[in-house]
PyMOL Python script that loads the backbone (N, CA, C, O; Angstrom):
from pymol import cmd

cmd.read_pdbstr("""\
ATOM      1  N   MET A   1     -49.491 -37.735 -36.152  1.00  0.00           N
ATOM      2  CA  MET A   1     -50.465 -36.792 -35.668  1.00  0.00           C
ATOM      3  C   MET A   1     -50.399 -35.504 -36.494  1.00  0.00           C
ATOM      4  O   MET A   1     -49.320 -34.978 -36.766  1.00  0.00           O
ATOM      5  N   ALA A   2     -51.551 -35.019 -36.878  1.00  0.00           N
ATOM      6  CA  ALA A   2     -51.638 -33.830 -37.728  1.00  0.00           C
ATOM      7  C   ALA A   2     -51.757 -32.559 -36.890  1.00  0.00           C
ATOM      8  O   ALA A   2     -52.183 -32.592 -35.736  1.00  0.00           O
ATOM      9  N   ILE A   3     -51.373 -31.447 -37.498  1.00  0.00           N
ATOM     10  CA  ILE A   3     -51.580 -30.122 -36.931  1.00  0.00           C
ATOM     11  C   ILE A   3     -52.546 -29.393 -37.853  1.00  0.00           C
ATOM     12  O   ILE A   3     -52.282 -29.236 -39.045  1.00  0.00           O
ATOM     13  N   ILE A   4     -53.671 -28.948 -37.293  1.00  0.00           N
ATOM     14  CA  ILE A   4     -54.709 -28.293 -38.078  1.00  0.00           C
ATOM     15  C   ILE A   4     -54.877 -26.872 -37.546  1.00  0.00           C
ATOM     16  O   ILE A   4     -54.966 -26.671 -36.335  1.00  0.00           O
ATOM     17  N   LYS A   5     -54.920 -25.889 -38.441  1.00  0.00           N
ATOM     18  CA  LYS A   5     -55.125 -24.491 -38.054  1.00  0.00           C
ATOM     19  C   LYS A   5     -56.498 -24.043 -38.537  1.00  0.00           C
ATOM     20  O   LYS A   5     -56.885 -24.302 -39.677  1.00  0.00           O
ATOM     21  N   LYS A   6     -57.232 -23.364 -37.648  1.00  0.00           N
ATOM     22  CA  LYS A   6     -58.562 -22.859 -37.978  1.00  0.00           C
ATOM     23  C   LYS A   6     -58.755 -21.465 -37.387  1.00  0.00           C
ATOM     24  O   LYS A   6     -58.198 -21.137 -36.339  1.00  0.00           O
ATOM     25  N   LYS A   7     -59.549 -20.655 -38.075  1.00  0.00           N
ATOM     26  CA  LYS A   7     -59.928 -19.330 -37.574  1.00  0.00           C
ATOM     27  C   LYS A   7     -60.919 -19.487 -36.427  1.00  0.00           C
ATOM     28  O   LYS A   7     -61.679 -20.454 -36.373  1.00  0.00           O
ATOM     29  N   ILE A   8     -60.897 -18.514 -35.504  1.00  0.00           N
ATOM     30  CA  ILE A   8     -61.908 -18.457 -34.455  1.00  0.00           C
ATOM     31  C   ILE A   8     -62.157 -16.999 -34.108  1.00  0.00           C
ATOM     32  O   ILE A   8     -61.215 -16.212 -34.021  1.00  0.00           O
ATOM     33  N   TRP A   9     -63.411 -16.635 -33.910  1.00  0.00           N
ATOM     34  CA  TRP A   9     -63.769 -15.251 -33.599  1.00  0.00           C
ATOM     35  C   TRP A   9     -63.405 -14.922 -32.146  1.00  0.00           C
ATOM     36  O   TRP A   9     -63.346 -15.822 -31.308  1.00  0.00           O
ATOM     37  N   PRO A  10     -63.164 -13.665 -31.847  1.00  0.00           N
ATOM     38  CA  PRO A  10     -62.695 -13.251 -30.517  1.00  0.00           C
ATOM     39  C   PRO A  10     -63.541 -13.729 -29.341  1.00  0.00           C
ATOM     40  O   PRO A  10     -62.991 -14.156 -28.326  1.00  0.00           O
ATOM     41  N   GLU A  11     -64.875 -13.668 -29.456  1.00  0.00           N
ATOM     42  CA  GLU A  11     -65.727 -14.080 -28.332  1.00  0.00           C
ATOM     43  C   GLU A  11     -65.478 -15.540 -27.955  1.00  0.00           C
ATOM     44  O   GLU A  11     -65.366 -15.874 -26.776  1.00  0.00           O
ATOM     45  N   LEU A  12     -65.394 -16.397 -28.958  1.00  0.00           N
ATOM     46  CA  LEU A  12     -65.168 -17.821 -28.713  1.00  0.00           C
ATOM     47  C   LEU A  12     -63.730 -18.079 -28.290  1.00  0.00           C
ATOM     48  O   LEU A  12     -63.480 -18.935 -27.443  1.00  0.00           O
ATOM     49  N   PHE A  13     -62.783 -17.349 -28.870  1.00  0.00           N
ATOM     50  CA  PHE A  13     -61.383 -17.455 -28.477  1.00  0.00           C
ATOM     51  C   PHE A  13     -61.243 -17.175 -26.984  1.00  0.00           C
ATOM     52  O   PHE A  13     -60.583 -17.926 -26.265  1.00  0.00           O
ATOM     53  N   ASN A  14     -61.866 -16.092 -26.519  1.00  0.00           N
ATOM     54  CA  ASN A  14     -61.762 -15.710 -25.113  1.00  0.00           C
ATOM     55  C   ASN A  14     -62.367 -16.749 -24.181  1.00  0.00           C
ATOM     56  O   ASN A  14     -61.841 -16.982 -23.093  1.00  0.00           O
ATOM     57  N   LEU A  15     -63.464 -17.376 -24.592  1.00  0.00           N
ATOM     58  CA  LEU A  15     -64.078 -18.427 -23.769  1.00  0.00           C
ATOM     59  C   LEU A  15     -63.164 -19.641 -23.643  1.00  0.00           C
ATOM     60  O   LEU A  15     -63.076 -20.241 -22.571  1.00  0.00           O
ATOM     61  N   ILE A  16     -62.492 -20.004 -24.716  1.00  0.00           N
ATOM     62  CA  ILE A  16     -61.551 -21.126 -24.660  1.00  0.00           C
ATOM     63  C   ILE A  16     -60.326 -20.742 -23.841  1.00  0.00           C
ATOM     64  O   ILE A  16     -59.857 -21.530 -23.019  1.00  0.00           O
ATOM     65  N   ALA A  17     -59.806 -19.543 -24.058  1.00  0.00           N
ATOM     66  CA  ALA A  17     -58.621 -19.079 -23.332  1.00  0.00           C
ATOM     67  C   ALA A  17     -58.877 -19.041 -21.824  1.00  0.00           C
ATOM     68  O   ALA A  17     -57.979 -19.331 -21.034  1.00  0.00           O
ATOM     69  N   SER A  18     -60.097 -18.686 -21.426  1.00  0.00           N
ATOM     70  CA  SER A  18     -60.430 -18.605 -20.002  1.00  0.00           C
ATOM     71  C   SER A  18     -60.651 -19.978 -19.376  1.00  0.00           C
ATOM     72  O   SER A  18     -60.669 -20.108 -18.152  1.00  0.00           O
ATOM     73  N   GLY A  19     -60.820 -21.008 -20.217  1.00  0.00           N
ATOM     74  CA  GLY A  19     -61.068 -22.358 -19.717  1.00  0.00           C
ATOM     75  C   GLY A  19     -62.539 -22.705 -19.600  1.00  0.00           C
ATOM     76  O   GLY A  19     -62.875 -23.844 -19.276  1.00  0.00           O
ATOM     77  N   LYS A  20     -63.425 -21.751 -19.857  1.00  0.00           N
ATOM     78  CA  LYS A  20     -64.868 -22.007 -19.740  1.00  0.00           C
ATOM     79  C   LYS A  20     -65.368 -22.931 -20.860  1.00  0.00           C
ATOM     80  O   LYS A  20     -66.153 -23.843 -20.605  1.00  0.00           O
ATOM     81  N   LYS A  21     -64.921 -22.700 -22.078  1.00  0.00           N
ATOM     82  CA  LYS A  21     -65.361 -23.496 -23.235  1.00  0.00           C
ATOM     83  C   LYS A  21     -64.298 -24.551 -23.526  1.00  0.00           C
ATOM     84  O   LYS A  21     -63.142 -24.231 -23.801  1.00  0.00           O
ATOM     85  N   LYS A  22     -64.715 -25.821 -23.460  1.00  0.00           N
ATOM     86  CA  LYS A  22     -63.783 -26.933 -23.644  1.00  0.00           C
ATOM     87  C   LYS A  22     -64.188 -27.830 -24.813  1.00  0.00           C
ATOM     88  O   LYS A  22     -63.923 -29.032 -24.814  1.00  0.00           O
ATOM     89  N   PHE A  23     -64.824 -27.230 -25.792  1.00  0.00           N
ATOM     90  CA  PHE A  23     -65.260 -27.975 -26.976  1.00  0.00           C
ATOM     91  C   PHE A  23     -65.208 -27.044 -28.176  1.00  0.00           C
ATOM     92  O   PHE A  23     -65.073 -25.829 -28.025  1.00  0.00           O
ATOM     93  N   GLU A  24     -65.314 -27.611 -29.350  1.00  0.00           N
ATOM     94  CA  GLU A  24     -65.377 -26.813 -30.572  1.00  0.00           C
ATOM     95  C   GLU A  24     -66.367 -27.502 -31.505  1.00  0.00           C
ATOM     96  O   GLU A  24     -66.266 -28.708 -31.728  1.00  0.00           O
ATOM     97  N   LEU A  25     -67.303 -26.766 -32.041  1.00  0.00           N
ATOM     98  CA  LEU A  25     -68.269 -27.274 -33.005  1.00  0.00           C
ATOM     99  C   LEU A  25     -67.880 -26.719 -34.363  1.00  0.00           C
ATOM    100  O   LEU A  25     -67.813 -25.502 -34.539  1.00  0.00           O
ATOM    101  N   ARG A  26     -67.627 -27.586 -35.314  1.00  0.00           N
ATOM    102  CA  ARG A  26     -67.144 -27.172 -36.634  1.00  0.00           C
ATOM    103  C   ARG A  26     -67.853 -27.922 -37.739  1.00  0.00           C
ATOM    104  O   ARG A  26     -68.318 -29.045 -37.549  1.00  0.00           O
ATOM    105  N   LEU A  27     -67.929 -27.293 -38.887  1.00  0.00           N
ATOM    106  CA  LEU A  27     -68.372 -27.963 -40.095  1.00  0.00           C
ATOM    107  C   LEU A  27     -67.374 -29.081 -40.401  1.00  0.00           C
ATOM    108  O   LEU A  27     -66.164 -28.881 -40.303  1.00  0.00           O
ATOM    109  N   ASN A  28     -67.877 -30.236 -40.766  1.00  0.00           N
ATOM    110  CA  ASN A  28     -67.022 -31.397 -41.037  1.00  0.00           C
ATOM    111  C   ASN A  28     -66.441 -31.295 -42.456  1.00  0.00           C
ATOM    112  O   ASN A  28     -66.755 -32.097 -43.335  1.00  0.00           O
ATOM    113  N   ASP A  29     -65.587 -30.285 -42.649  1.00  0.00           N
ATOM    114  CA  ASP A  29     -64.988 -30.083 -43.972  1.00  0.00           C
ATOM    115  C   ASP A  29     -63.472 -30.265 -43.942  1.00  0.00           C
ATOM    116  O   ASP A  29     -62.765 -29.814 -44.844  1.00  0.00           O
ATOM    117  N   PHE A  30     -62.981 -30.932 -42.893  1.00  0.00           N
ATOM    118  CA  PHE A  30     -61.555 -31.236 -42.795  1.00  0.00           C
ATOM    119  C   PHE A  30     -61.402 -32.508 -41.971  1.00  0.00           C
ATOM    120  O   PHE A  30     -62.319 -32.909 -41.254  1.00  0.00           O
ATOM    121  N   ASP A  31     -60.238 -33.135 -42.079  1.00  0.00           N
ATOM    122  CA  ASP A  31     -59.983 -34.381 -41.363  1.00  0.00           C
ATOM    123  C   ASP A  31     -59.288 -34.065 -40.045  1.00  0.00           C
ATOM    124  O   ASP A  31     -58.272 -33.372 -40.023  1.00  0.00           O
ATOM    125  N   ILE A  32     -59.837 -34.573 -38.955  1.00  0.00           N
ATOM    126  CA  ILE A  32     -59.229 -34.422 -37.637  1.00  0.00           C
ATOM    127  C   ILE A  32     -59.541 -35.671 -36.825  1.00  0.00           C
ATOM    128  O   ILE A  32     -60.624 -36.243 -36.942  1.00  0.00           O
ATOM    129  N   LYS A  33     -58.594 -36.084 -36.011  1.00  0.00           N
ATOM    130  CA  LYS A  33     -58.815 -37.284 -35.205  1.00  0.00           C
ATOM    131  C   LYS A  33     -58.135 -37.132 -33.844  1.00  0.00           C
ATOM    132  O   LYS A  33     -57.361 -36.203 -33.614  1.00  0.00           O
ATOM    133  N   GLU A  34     -58.445 -38.062 -32.961  1.00  0.00           N
ATOM    134  CA  GLU A  34     -57.859 -38.056 -31.620  1.00  0.00           C
ATOM    135  C   GLU A  34     -56.337 -38.046 -31.713  1.00  0.00           C
ATOM    136  O   GLU A  34     -55.741 -38.785 -32.497  1.00  0.00           O
ATOM    137  N   GLY A  35     -55.722 -37.193 -30.899  1.00  0.00           N
ATOM    138  CA  GLY A  35     -54.271 -37.076 -30.887  1.00  0.00           C
ATOM    139  C   GLY A  35     -53.745 -35.955 -31.763  1.00  0.00           C
ATOM    140  O   GLY A  35     -52.603 -35.527 -31.592  1.00  0.00           O
ATOM    141  N   ASP A  36     -54.559 -35.466 -32.705  1.00  0.00           N
ATOM    142  CA  ASP A  36     -54.146 -34.338 -33.543  1.00  0.00           C
ATOM    143  C   ASP A  36     -54.080 -33.067 -32.702  1.00  0.00           C
ATOM    144  O   ASP A  36     -54.631 -33.007 -31.603  1.00  0.00           O
ATOM    145  N   THR A  37     -53.405 -32.061 -33.229  1.00  0.00           N
ATOM    146  CA  THR A  37     -53.319 -30.757 -32.573  1.00  0.00           C
ATOM    147  C   THR A  37     -54.128 -29.753 -33.373  1.00  0.00           C
ATOM    148  O   THR A  37     -53.951 -29.612 -34.583  1.00  0.00           O
ATOM    149  N   LEU A  38     -55.029 -29.049 -32.672  1.00  0.00           N
ATOM    150  CA  LEU A  38     -55.827 -27.994 -33.290  1.00  0.00           C
ATOM    151  C   LEU A  38     -55.281 -26.656 -32.810  1.00  0.00           C
ATOM    152  O   LEU A  38     -55.224 -26.388 -31.610  1.00  0.00           O
ATOM    153  N   ILE A  39     -54.885 -25.827 -33.758  1.00  0.00           N
ATOM    154  CA  ILE A  39     -54.420 -24.478 -33.441  1.00  0.00           C
ATOM    155  C   ILE A  39     -55.509 -23.515 -33.886  1.00  0.00           C
ATOM    156  O   ILE A  39     -55.815 -23.405 -35.073  1.00  0.00           O
ATOM    157  N   LEU A  40     -56.090 -22.819 -32.910  1.00  0.00           N
ATOM    158  CA  LEU A  40     -57.131 -21.844 -33.186  1.00  0.00           C
ATOM    159  C   LEU A  40     -56.489 -20.474 -33.248  1.00  0.00           C
ATOM    160  O   LEU A  40     -55.856 -20.023 -32.293  1.00  0.00           O
ATOM    161  N   GLU A  41     -56.662 -19.811 -34.398  1.00  0.00           N
ATOM    162  CA  GLU A  41     -56.066 -18.494 -34.630  1.00  0.00           C
ATOM    163  C   GLU A  41     -57.176 -17.445 -34.577  1.00  0.00           C
ATOM    164  O   GLU A  41     -58.119 -17.478 -35.368  1.00  0.00           O
ATOM    165  N   GLU A  42     -57.048 -16.519 -33.635  1.00  0.00           N
ATOM    166  CA  GLU A  42     -58.080 -15.502 -33.468  1.00  0.00           C
ATOM    167  C   GLU A  42     -58.179 -14.629 -34.719  1.00  0.00           C
ATOM    168  O   GLU A  42     -57.178 -14.123 -35.226  1.00  0.00           O
ATOM    169  N   TRP A  43     -59.402 -14.470 -35.197  1.00  0.00           N
ATOM    170  CA  TRP A  43     -59.699 -13.716 -36.407  1.00  0.00           C
ATOM    171  C   TRP A  43     -60.689 -12.615 -36.048  1.00  0.00           C
ATOM    172  O   TRP A  43     -61.740 -12.887 -35.469  1.00  0.00           O
ATOM    173  N   ASP A  44     -60.363 -11.399 -36.383  1.00  0.00           N
ATOM    174  CA  ASP A  44     -61.252 -10.274 -36.126  1.00  0.00           C
ATOM    175  C   ASP A  44     -62.123 -10.043 -37.356  1.00  0.00           C
ATOM    176  O   ASP A  44     -61.618  -9.618 -38.395  1.00  0.00           O
ATOM    177  N   PRO A  45     -63.430 -10.318 -37.253  1.00  0.00           N
ATOM    178  CA  PRO A  45     -64.299 -10.174 -38.424  1.00  0.00           C
ATOM    179  C   PRO A  45     -64.479  -8.713 -38.855  1.00  0.00           C
ATOM    180  O   PRO A  45     -64.844  -8.449 -40.001  1.00  0.00           O
ATOM    181  N   ASN A  46     -64.229  -7.775 -37.958  1.00  0.00           N
ATOM    182  CA  ASN A  46     -64.371  -6.354 -38.309  1.00  0.00           C
ATOM    183  C   ASN A  46     -63.213  -5.876 -39.189  1.00  0.00           C
ATOM    184  O   ASN A  46     -63.420  -5.180 -40.183  1.00  0.00           O
ATOM    185  N   THR A  47     -61.991  -6.260 -38.807  1.00  0.00           N
ATOM    186  CA  THR A  47     -60.819  -5.839 -39.578  1.00  0.00           C
ATOM    187  C   THR A  47     -60.462  -6.841 -40.668  1.00  0.00           C
ATOM    188  O   THR A  47     -59.671  -6.553 -41.567  1.00  0.00           O
ATOM    189  N   LYS A  48     -61.072  -8.045 -40.567  1.00  0.00           N
ATOM    190  CA  LYS A  48     -60.785  -9.149 -41.495  1.00  0.00           C
ATOM    191  C   LYS A  48     -59.293  -9.501 -41.487  1.00  0.00           C
ATOM    192  O   LYS A  48     -58.669  -9.721 -42.525  1.00  0.00           O
ATOM    193  N   GLN A  49     -58.750  -9.543 -40.249  1.00  0.00           N
ATOM    194  CA  GLN A  49     -57.338  -9.887 -40.065  1.00  0.00           C
ATOM    195  C   GLN A  49     -57.178 -10.777 -38.827  1.00  0.00           C
ATOM    196  O   GLN A  49     -57.996 -10.749 -37.908  1.00  0.00           O
ATOM    197  N   TYR A  50     -56.107 -11.557 -38.835  1.00  0.00           N
ATOM    198  CA  TYR A  50     -55.740 -12.309 -37.642  1.00  0.00           C
ATOM    199  C   TYR A  50     -55.173 -11.348 -36.608  1.00  0.00           C
ATOM    200  O   TYR A  50     -54.498 -10.378 -36.954  1.00  0.00           O
ATOM    201  N   THR A  51     -55.453 -11.624 -35.326  1.00  0.00           N
ATOM    202  CA  THR A  51     -54.969 -10.755 -34.254  1.00  0.00           C
ATOM    203  C   THR A  51     -53.561 -11.131 -33.806  1.00  0.00           C
ATOM    204  O   THR A  51     -52.871 -10.327 -33.180  1.00  0.00           O
ATOM    205  N   GLY A  52     -53.136 -12.346 -34.123  1.00  0.00           N
ATOM    206  CA  GLY A  52     -51.835 -12.830 -33.677  1.00  0.00           C
ATOM    207  C   GLY A  52     -51.937 -13.749 -32.467  1.00  0.00           C
ATOM    208  O   GLY A  52     -50.960 -14.405 -32.104  1.00  0.00           O
ATOM    209  N   ARG A  53     -53.117 -13.803 -31.836  1.00  0.00           N
ATOM    210  CA  ARG A  53     -53.299 -14.701 -30.688  1.00  0.00           C
ATOM    211  C   ARG A  53     -53.700 -16.088 -31.179  1.00  0.00           C
ATOM    212  O   ARG A  53     -54.504 -16.224 -32.101  1.00  0.00           O
ATOM    213  N   THR A  54     -53.135 -17.106 -30.555  1.00  0.00           N
ATOM    214  CA  THR A  54     -53.461 -18.492 -30.905  1.00  0.00           C
ATOM    215  C   THR A  54     -53.649 -19.317 -29.642  1.00  0.00           C
ATOM    216  O   THR A  54     -53.119 -18.994 -28.580  1.00  0.00           O
ATOM    217  N   ILE A  55     -54.408 -20.377 -29.784  1.00  0.00           N
ATOM    218  CA  ILE A  55     -54.588 -21.382 -28.733  1.00  0.00           C
ATOM    219  C   ILE A  55     -54.320 -22.733 -29.379  1.00  0.00           C
ATOM    220  O   ILE A  55     -54.805 -23.013 -30.476  1.00  0.00           O
ATOM    221  N   GLU A  56     -53.556 -23.558 -28.703  1.00  0.00           N
ATOM    222  CA  GLU A  56     -53.230 -24.892 -29.208  1.00  0.00           C
ATOM    223  C   GLU A  56     -53.823 -25.931 -28.255  1.00  0.00           C
ATOM    224  O   GLU A  56     -53.613 -25.868 -27.043  1.00  0.00           O
ATOM    225  N   ARG A  57     -54.564 -26.884 -28.814  1.00  0.00           N
ATOM    226  CA  ARG A  57     -55.174 -27.943 -28.017  1.00  0.00           C
ATOM    227  C   ARG A  57     -54.974 -29.292 -28.709  1.00  0.00           C
ATOM    228  O   ARG A  57     -55.058 -29.399 -29.933  1.00  0.00           O
ATOM    229  N   THR A  58     -54.707 -30.315 -27.898  1.00  0.00           N
ATOM    230  CA  THR A  58     -54.637 -31.689 -28.386  1.00  0.00           C
ATOM    231  C   THR A  58     -56.048 -32.260 -28.367  1.00  0.00           C
ATOM    232  O   THR A  58     -56.779 -32.091 -27.391  1.00  0.00           O
ATOM    233  N   ILE A  59     -56.424 -32.928 -29.436  1.00  0.00           N
ATOM    234  CA  ILE A  59     -57.774 -33.466 -29.575  1.00  0.00           C
ATOM    235  C   ILE A  59     -57.904 -34.769 -28.799  1.00  0.00           C
ATOM    236  O   ILE A  59     -57.120 -35.701 -28.977  1.00  0.00           O
ATOM    237  N   ASP A  60     -58.919 -34.812 -27.930  1.00  0.00           N
ATOM    238  CA  ASP A  60     -59.175 -35.974 -27.078  1.00  0.00           C
ATOM    239  C   ASP A  60     -60.274 -36.868 -27.653  1.00  0.00           C
ATOM    240  O   ASP A  60     -60.219 -38.089 -27.510  1.00  0.00           O
ATOM    241  N   TYR A  61     -61.273 -36.264 -28.303  1.00  0.00           N
ATOM    242  CA  TYR A  61     -62.408 -37.026 -28.814  1.00  0.00           C
ATOM    243  C   TYR A  61     -63.055 -36.252 -29.956  1.00  0.00           C
ATOM    244  O   TYR A  61     -63.160 -35.027 -29.899  1.00  0.00           O
ATOM    245  N   VAL A  62     -63.485 -36.960 -30.984  1.00  0.00           N
ATOM    246  CA  VAL A  62     -64.183 -36.354 -32.125  1.00  0.00           C
ATOM    247  C   VAL A  62     -65.484 -37.119 -32.349  1.00  0.00           C
ATOM    248  O   VAL A  62     -65.474 -38.341 -32.498  1.00  0.00           O
ATOM    249  N   LEU A  63     -66.593 -36.404 -32.372  1.00  0.00           N
ATOM    250  CA  LEU A  63     -67.893 -36.985 -32.686  1.00  0.00           C
ATOM    251  C   LEU A  63     -68.321 -36.430 -34.040  1.00  0.00           C
ATOM    252  O   LEU A  63     -68.508 -35.223 -34.194  1.00  0.00           O
ATOM    253  N   LYS A  64     -68.471 -37.307 -35.007  1.00  0.00           N
ATOM    254  CA  LYS A  64     -68.920 -36.898 -36.340  1.00  0.00           C
ATOM    255  C   LYS A  64     -70.326 -37.450 -36.552  1.00  0.00           C
ATOM    256  O   LYS A  64     -70.610 -38.598 -36.211  1.00  0.00           O
ATOM    257  N   PHE A  65     -71.195 -36.628 -37.115  1.00  0.00           N
ATOM    258  CA  PHE A  65     -72.543 -37.095 -37.415  1.00  0.00           C
ATOM    259  C   PHE A  65     -73.127 -36.271 -38.546  1.00  0.00           C
ATOM    260  O   PHE A  65     -72.664 -35.168 -38.838  1.00  0.00           O
ATOM    261  N   LYS A  66     -74.148 -36.824 -39.174  1.00  0.00           N
ATOM    262  CA  LYS A  66     -74.902 -36.130 -40.212  1.00  0.00           C
ATOM    263  C   LYS A  66     -76.271 -35.787 -39.621  1.00  0.00           C
ATOM    264  O   LYS A  66     -76.709 -36.406 -38.652  1.00  0.00           O
ATOM    265  N   LEU A  67     -76.939 -34.800 -40.211  1.00  0.00           N
ATOM    266  CA  LEU A  67     -78.204 -34.329 -39.655  1.00  0.00           C
ATOM    267  C   LEU A  67     -79.242 -35.428 -39.476  1.00  0.00           C
ATOM    268  O   LEU A  67     -80.042 -35.373 -38.542  1.00  0.00           O
ATOM    269  N   ASN A  68     -79.243 -36.423 -40.356  1.00  0.00           N
ATOM    270  CA  ASN A  68     -80.298 -37.438 -40.265  1.00  0.00           C
ATOM    271  C   ASN A  68     -79.807 -38.754 -39.665  1.00  0.00           C
ATOM    272  O   ASN A  68     -80.496 -39.766 -39.793  1.00  0.00           O
ATOM    273  N   ASP A  69     -78.646 -38.775 -39.018  1.00  0.00           N
ATOM    274  CA  ASP A  69     -78.158 -40.011 -38.403  1.00  0.00           C
ATOM    275  C   ASP A  69     -79.137 -40.562 -37.372  1.00  0.00           C
ATOM    276  O   ASP A  69     -79.184 -41.773 -37.154  1.00  0.00           O
ATOM    277  N   PHE A  70     -79.908 -39.705 -36.744  1.00  0.00           N
ATOM    278  CA  PHE A  70     -80.848 -40.134 -35.706  1.00  0.00           C
ATOM    279  C   PHE A  70     -82.296 -39.958 -36.173  1.00  0.00           C
ATOM    280  O   PHE A  70     -83.218 -39.980 -35.358  1.00  0.00           O
ATOM    281  N   GLY A  71     -82.498 -39.784 -37.487  1.00  0.00           N
ATOM    282  CA  GLY A  71     -83.831 -39.650 -38.047  1.00  0.00           C
ATOM    283  C   GLY A  71     -84.521 -38.354 -37.655  1.00  0.00           C
ATOM    284  O   GLY A  71     -85.750 -38.302 -37.593  1.00  0.00           O
ATOM    285  N   GLN A  72     -83.741 -37.298 -37.388  1.00  0.00           N
ATOM    286  CA  GLN A  72     -84.326 -36.048 -36.909  1.00  0.00           C
ATOM    287  C   GLN A  72     -83.941 -34.836 -37.761  1.00  0.00           C
ATOM    288  O   GLN A  72     -83.904 -33.714 -37.254  1.00  0.00           O
ATOM    289  N   LYS A  73     -83.661 -35.043 -39.014  1.00  0.00           N
ATOM    290  CA  LYS A  73     -83.201 -33.940 -39.865  1.00  0.00           C
ATOM    291  C   LYS A  73     -84.175 -32.764 -39.854  1.00  0.00           C
ATOM    292  O   LYS A  73     -83.749 -31.617 -39.714  1.00  0.00           O
ATOM    293  N   LYS A  74     -85.464 -33.025 -40.000  1.00  0.00           N
ATOM    294  CA  LYS A  74     -86.453 -31.957 -40.039  1.00  0.00           C
ATOM    295  C   LYS A  74     -86.454 -31.163 -38.725  1.00  0.00           C
ATOM    296  O   LYS A  74     -86.471 -29.932 -38.740  1.00  0.00           O
ATOM    297  N   GLU A  75     -86.436 -31.868 -37.600  1.00  0.00           N
ATOM    298  CA  GLU A  75     -86.450 -31.207 -36.300  1.00  0.00           C
ATOM    299  C   GLU A  75     -85.178 -30.397 -36.070  1.00  0.00           C
ATOM    300  O   GLU A  75     -85.229 -29.303 -35.508  1.00  0.00           O
ATOM    301  N   ILE A  76     -84.047 -30.929 -36.501  1.00  0.00           N
ATOM    302  CA  ILE A  76     -82.778 -30.215 -36.344  1.00  0.00           C
ATOM    303  C   ILE A  76     -82.782 -28.951 -37.197  1.00  0.00           C
ATOM    304  O   ILE A  76     -82.339 -27.897 -36.740  1.00  0.00           O
ATOM    305  N   GLN A  77     -83.274 -29.045 -38.428  1.00  0.00           N
ATOM    306  CA  GLN A  77     -83.336 -27.870 -39.292  1.00  0.00           C
ATOM    307  C   GLN A  77     -84.254 -26.801 -38.707  1.00  0.00           C
ATOM    308  O   GLN A  77     -83.985 -25.609 -38.850  1.00  0.00           O
ATOM    309  N   GLU A  78     -85.328 -27.214 -38.052  1.00  0.00           N
ATOM    310  CA  GLU A  78     -86.273 -26.267 -37.471  1.00  0.00           C
ATOM    311  C   GLU A  78     -85.778 -25.666 -36.163  1.00  0.00           C
ATOM    312  O   GLU A  78     -85.938 -24.467 -35.931  1.00  0.00           O
ATOM    313  N   LYS A  79     -85.173 -26.497 -35.299  1.00  0.00           N
ATOM    314  CA  LYS A  79     -84.845 -26.074 -33.938  1.00  0.00           C
ATOM    315  C   LYS A  79     -83.364 -25.859 -33.685  1.00  0.00           C
ATOM    316  O   LYS A  79     -82.993 -25.212 -32.706  1.00  0.00           O
ATOM    317  N   GLY A  80     -82.510 -26.392 -34.554  1.00  0.00           N
ATOM    318  CA  GLY A  80     -81.070 -26.304 -34.333  1.00  0.00           C
ATOM    319  C   GLY A  80     -80.587 -27.385 -33.377  1.00  0.00           C
ATOM    320  O   GLY A  80     -81.331 -28.296 -33.014  1.00  0.00           O
ATOM    321  N   LEU A  81     -79.334 -27.262 -32.981  1.00  0.00           N
ATOM    322  CA  LEU A  81     -78.705 -28.232 -32.092  1.00  0.00           C
ATOM    323  C   LEU A  81     -78.182 -27.533 -30.846  1.00  0.00           C
ATOM    324  O   LEU A  81     -77.954 -26.323 -30.859  1.00  0.00           O
ATOM    325  N   LEU A  82     -77.993 -28.278 -29.787  1.00  0.00           N
ATOM    326  CA  LEU A  82     -77.301 -27.824 -28.590  1.00  0.00           C
ATOM    327  C   LEU A  82     -76.009 -28.607 -28.459  1.00  0.00           C
ATOM    328  O   LEU A  82     -75.962 -29.784 -28.815  1.00  0.00           O
ATOM    329  N   VAL A  83     -74.985 -27.992 -27.967  1.00  0.00           N
ATOM    330  CA  VAL A  83     -73.781 -28.698 -27.544  1.00  0.00           C
ATOM    331  C   VAL A  83     -73.712 -28.505 -26.042  1.00  0.00           C
ATOM    332  O   VAL A  83     -73.711 -27.370 -25.565  1.00  0.00           O
ATOM    333  N   ILE A  84     -73.655 -29.590 -25.291  1.00  0.00           N
ATOM    334  CA  ILE A  84     -73.683 -29.513 -23.833  1.00  0.00           C
ATOM    335  C   ILE A  84     -72.347 -30.009 -23.305  1.00  0.00           C
ATOM    336  O   ILE A  84     -71.890 -31.096 -23.659  1.00  0.00           O
ATOM    337  N   GLN A  85     -71.740 -29.216 -22.471  1.00  0.00           N
ATOM    338  CA  GLN A  85     -70.434 -29.552 -21.893  1.00  0.00           C
ATOM    339  C   GLN A  85     -70.620 -29.995 -20.446  1.00  0.00           C
ATOM    340  O   GLN A  85     -71.315 -29.330 -19.679  1.00  0.00           O
ATOM    341  N   PHE A  86     -70.005 -31.109 -20.071  1.00  0.00           N
ATOM    342  CA  PHE A  86     -70.075 -31.611 -18.709  1.00  0.00           C
ATOM    343  C   PHE A  86     -68.870 -31.152 -17.900  1.00  0.00           C
ATOM    344  O   PHE A  86     -67.785 -30.966 -18.452  1.00  0.00           O
ATOM    345  N   LYS A  87     -69.050 -30.970 -16.615  1.00  0.00           N
ATOM    346  CA  LYS A  87     -67.912 -30.767 -15.716  1.00  0.00           C
ATOM    347  C   LYS A  87     -67.315 -32.126 -15.421  1.00  0.00           C
ATOM    348  O   LYS A  87     -68.043 -33.110 -15.293  1.00  0.00           O
ATOM    349  N   ASN A  88     -65.999 -32.193 -15.313  1.00  0.00           N
ATOM    350  CA  ASN A  88     -65.348 -33.466 -14.948  1.00  0.00           C
ATOM    351  C   ASN A  88     -65.425 -33.676 -13.469  1.00  0.00           C
ATOM    352  O   ASN A  88     -64.936 -34.687 -12.962  1.00  0.00           O
TER     353      ASN A  88
END
""", "prot")
cmd.dss("prot")
cmd.show_as("cartoon", "prot")
cmd.util.cbc("prot")
cmd.orient("prot")
């Protein structure tokens, strides 16, 4: 199992820390899979420094897709995407 570290801005860090946000949407520019550990390091874009706060989460599920996997590249580029979180 791998350990992956990524920057996260304070607003999103706080949502994850509070338990409200239980997902992460990222550019697919690194390898991550179920069982890996993601360490999110809070990054302050104003000071351009890490704050020292971190959150560690074990990955339960990874969905990878390309913009045209569902034949909707044009619509996605025009309207964007939604990420919807369900309550358990």
